C-alpha positions in Angstrom: 61.9 98.0 109.1 62.4 96.8 105.5 61.1 98.5 102.5 59.3 95.6 100.9 57.7 92.5 102.0 54.8 91.3 104.0 54.5 90.4 107.7 53.4 86.8 108.8 50.2 88.5 109.8 49.5 90.0 106.5 50.4 86.8 104.8 48.1 84.7 106.9 45.2 87.2 106.5 45.8 86.9 102.6 45.8 83.2 102.8 42.5 83.2 104.9 40.8 85.5 102.4 41.8 83.2 99.7 40.6 80.2 101.5 37.2 81.8 102.0 36.9 82.9 98.4 37.6 79.1 97.4 35.1 77.8 99.8 32.5 80.2 98.6 32.9 79.9 94.9 34.8 76.8 93.8 32.7 73.8 92.7 35.6 71.6 91.5 39.3 71.2 92.2 40.1 72.8 88.9 38.0 76.0 89.8 39.9 76.2 93.1 43.2 75.9 91.5 42.3 78.6 89.0 41.3 80.9 91.9 44.8 80.5 93.5 46.4 81.1 90.0 44.5 84.2 89.5 45.4 85.5 93.0 49.1 85.4 92.3 50.8 88.7 91.9 52.8 89.5 88.8 56.4 90.1 89.7 58.0 90.4 86.3 58.2 94.2 86.6 59.9 94.1 90.0 63.6 94.7 90.4 65.4 91.7 91.7 68.8 92.0 93.6 71.1 89.1 93.1 73.1 90.0 96.4 73.1 87.6 99.3 72.9 90.3 101.8 71.0 93.4 101.8 71.3 96.5 104.2 67.9 98.0 103.7 67.2 97.9 107.3 67.1 101.1 109.3 68.4 99.6 112.6 71.3 97.3 111.6 73.3 95.9 114.8 76.9 96.6 114.5 79.5 94.9 116.5 81.4 97.0 119.0 85.2 96.6 118.3 87.8 97.7 120.9 91.5 97.9 120.3 93.8 97.8 123.3 97.2 99.0 123.3 99.7 96.0 123.8 102.7 96.1 126.2 105.2 95.6 123.5 
């Protein structure tokens, strides 16, 4: 539907993979924190839009407007 982003299912899968990596390799809290920091995606090169609304969806719902001729 949108051109960017991740579904909840994809996000949950990513978190589970990260949790398994931490369980398998981290021996200390500091090591666990470093694994999480290393897994972050660098977003500095991404184009960010400051607009409050975006119309990137393919199937936007538009209201139906009807105008009736009055008896004036």
